C-alpha positions in Angstrom: -6.5 47.7 10.3 -3.2 46.1 9.3 -2.1 46.1 12.9 -5.3 44.2 13.9 -4.8 41.6 11.2 -1.2 41.0 12.4 -2.3 40.7 16.0 -4.9 38.1 15.2 -2.7 36.0 12.9 0.5 36.1 15.1 -0.4 33.9 18.1 -0.1 30.2 17.6 -3.1 28.1 18.6 -2.1 25.8 21.6 -2.3 22.1 20.9 -4.9 20.4 23.1 -4.0 16.9 24.3 -6.0 14.1 22.7 -9.0 13.1 24.7 -10.0 9.6 25.3 -13.2 8.3 23.6 -16.5 8.4 25.4 -16.5 4.6 25.9 -13.0 4.7 27.4 -13.9 7.5 29.8 -17.2 5.8 30.8 -15.6 2.4 31.5 -12.3 3.7 33.1 -13.6 3.3 36.6 -14.5 -0.4 36.1 -11.2 -1.1 34.2 -9.2 0.6 36.9 -11.1 -1.3 39.6 -10.6 -4.7 38.0 -6.9 -3.9 37.3 -6.2 -3.5 41.0 -5.6 -6.7 43.0 -7.0 -5.4 46.3 -10.2 -4.2 44.5 -10.7 -7.6 42.9 -10.5 -9.0 46.4 -13.0 -6.4 47.5 -15.4 -7.5 44.8 -15.1 -11.1 46.0 -15.9 -9.9 49.5 -18.8 -8.0 48.2 -20.2 -11.3 46.8 -19.7 -13.0 50.2 -21.4 -10.1 52.0 -24.4 -10.1 49.5 -24.8 -13.9 49.9 -24.7 -13.9 53.7 -26.8 -10.7 54.2 -29.4 -11.9 51.7 -30.6 -14.5 54.2 -31.3 -11.7 56.6 -32.8 -9.1 54.3 -34.9 -11.5 52.2 -35.8 -14.4 54.6 -36.1 -12.8 58.1 -39.8 -12.5 57.6 -40.0 -16.1 56.6 -38.1 -17.2 59.7 -40.0 -15.0 62.1 -43.6 -15.1 60.8 -43.5 -18.3 58.7 -41.4 -20.7 60.8 -41.8 -19.3 64.3 -45.4 -17.9 63.9 -44.6 -14.5 65.3 -45.8 -11.0 64.3 -44.4 -8.0 62.4 -43.0 -6.4 65.5 -40.8 -9.6 66.1 -39.6 -9.3 62.5 -38.7 -5.6 63.1 -36.8 -6.6 66.3 -34.8 -9.3 64.4 -33.8 -6.8 61.7 -32.9 -4.3 64.5 -30.5 -6.8 66.0 -28.8 -7.1 62.6 -28.6 -3.3 62.4 -27.4 -3.0 66.0 -24.6 -5.5 65.4 -23.5 -3.5 62.3 -23.5 -0.2 64.1 -21.6 -1.5 67.1 -18.9 -3.0 64.9 -18.6 0.1 62.8 -18.0 2.2 66.0 -15.2 -0.1 67.1 -13.5 -0.5 63.8 -11.4 2.7 63.7 -9.3 1.4 66.7 -9.1 -2.1 65.2 -7.8 -0.7 61.8 -5.1 1.2 63.6 -3.6 -2.2 64.6 -4.6 -4.5 61.8 -4.4 -4.4 58.0 -7.6 -3.8 56.0 -7.2 -7.2 54.3 -7.1 -9.1 57.6 -10.1 -7.2 59.1 -12.2 -7.5 56.0 -11.5 -11.2 55.4 -12.2 -11.8 59.1 -15.6 -10.2 58.7 -16.3 -12.3 55.7 -15.4 -15.4 57.7 -17.9 -14.4 60.4 -20.5 -14.1 57.7 -19.8 -17.5 56.3 -20.0 -19.2 59.8 -23.1 -17.2 60.8 -24.9 -18.1 57.5 -24.2 -21.8 58.0 -25.4 -21.6 61.6 -28.7 -20.3 60.2 -29.3 -23.9 59.0 -30.0 -25.0 62.6 -31.8 -22.0 64.2 -34.2 -23.7 66.6 -36.2 -20.8 67.8 -36.6 -17.0 67.8 -34.4 -16.6 70.9 -31.4 -18.0 69.0 -32.2 -16.0 65.8 -31.8 -12.6 67.5 -28.1 -13.0 68.6 -27.3 -14.8 65.4 -28.6 -11.9 63.3 -26.6 -9.6 65.6 -23.4 -11.6 64.8 -24.2 -11.4 61.0 -24.6 -7.6 61.4 -21.1 -7.5 63.0 -19.6 -9.5 60.1 -21.4 -7.3 57.6 -20.0 -4.1 58.9 -16.5 -5.5 59.5 -16.3 -6.8 55.9 -17.6 -3.7 54.2 -16.7 -0.6 56.3 -13.0 -0.4 55.3 -13.8 -0.5 51.6 -13.7 3.3 51.3 -10.1 3.3 52.5 -9.2 0.7 49.8 -10.8 2.8 47.1 -9.1 6.0 48.2 -5.6 4.5 48.0 -6.2 2.6 44.8 -6.2 5.4 42.4 -5.2 9.0 41.7 -7.6 11.7 43.2 -9.1 12.4 39.8 -10.0 8.7 39.4 -11.6 8.2 42.8 -15.1 9.3 41.7 -15.0 6.7 39.0 -13.7 4.0 41.4 -16.5 4.7 43.9 -19.0 4.5 41.0 -17.5 1.2 39.9 -17.8 -0.1 43.5 -21.4 0.9 43.7 -22.2 -0.8 40.4 -20.3 -4.0 40.9 -21.5 -4.4 44.5 -25.1 -4.0 43.5 -24.5 -6.6 40.8 -23.6 -9.0 43.6 -26.8 -8.2 45.4 -28.7 -8.7 42.1 -27.3 -12.2 42.0 -27.8 -13.0 45.7 -31.3 -11.8 46.2 -33.0 -14.1 43.7 -31.0 -17.0 45.1 -32.2 -16.3 48.6 -35.8 -15.9 47.5 -36.1 -18.7 45.0 -34.2 -21.2 47.1 -36.2 -20.3 50.1 -39.5 -20.9 48.3 -38.4 -24.1 46.5 -36.2 -25.9 49.0 -36.8 -24.4 52.4 -34.8 -22.3 54.8 -32.1 -24.8 55.8 -31.1 -25.5 52.2 -31.1 -21.8 51.5 -28.8 -21.1 54.4 -26.5 -23.9 53.3 -26.4 -22.7 49.7 -25.8 -19.1 50.6 -23.2 -20.1 53.2 -21.3 -22.1 50.6 -21.5 -19.2 48.1 -20.1 -16.8 50.8 -17.3 -19.3 51.7 -16.3 -19.7 48.0 -16.3 -15.9 47.5 -14.2 -15.5 50.7 -11.7 -18.1 49.5 -11.4 -16.4 46.1 -10.7 -13.1 47.9 -7.9 -14.7 49.9 -6.4 -16.0 46.7 -6.6 -12.9 44.5 -5.9 -10.3 47.1 -2.1 -10.5 47.9 -1.2 -10.2 51.5 1.5 -7.7 50.6 -0.2 -5.5 48.0 1.8 -2.4 47.4 0.8 -1.7 43.8 -1.9 0.9 43.3 -3.0 0.0 39.8 -1.8 -1.4 36.5 -3.6 1.3 34.4 -1.7 4.3 33.2 -2.6 7.7 34.7 -5.3 9.7 32.9 -3.9 12.1 30.3 
């Protein structure tokens, strides 16, 4: 009995490291994201992508069935052109990224989106709409596809799930802003004004990305490692 008592009392209880609060753990991904210059640039590119792609995803049916008087199959074909451009660009990107920096490629894709969205102001007929939607699909894929690489090299392995979750949340916030603009402007001011407004928004976001994403960005993050 005495031996058992001594055996229980003898070991010292290990000290556990202090844990962060629930709020700190919950928001770490977003704080880590916004503390990283390249990811702030990615967020601006997300805004450019959302602005440009909204004219396709929201207003294609208005262009095809409202403006050109065609049917649902023509609408599906227009959306398929956007998807085909996106897929073809994604297939060719691995070779491009072997030769060019992520920043250059993604900003180039954002510029394609800006130009394509502004060209949507003057779409004269359905025959012009199809290749333009294909070009927008290319820009969409080029601007977004390398984002996974940025996230992986912007934090420690244990922080990557939080970073990917932050990217999901913040990029969808951009879509939440762009969708109503595309829909309400289209209904209130017409398609040319909508394309102009979204093109300007995409151009501003792309300019912001150029400014806040350093061309030589070696730092991973400014947040301390998780304890």
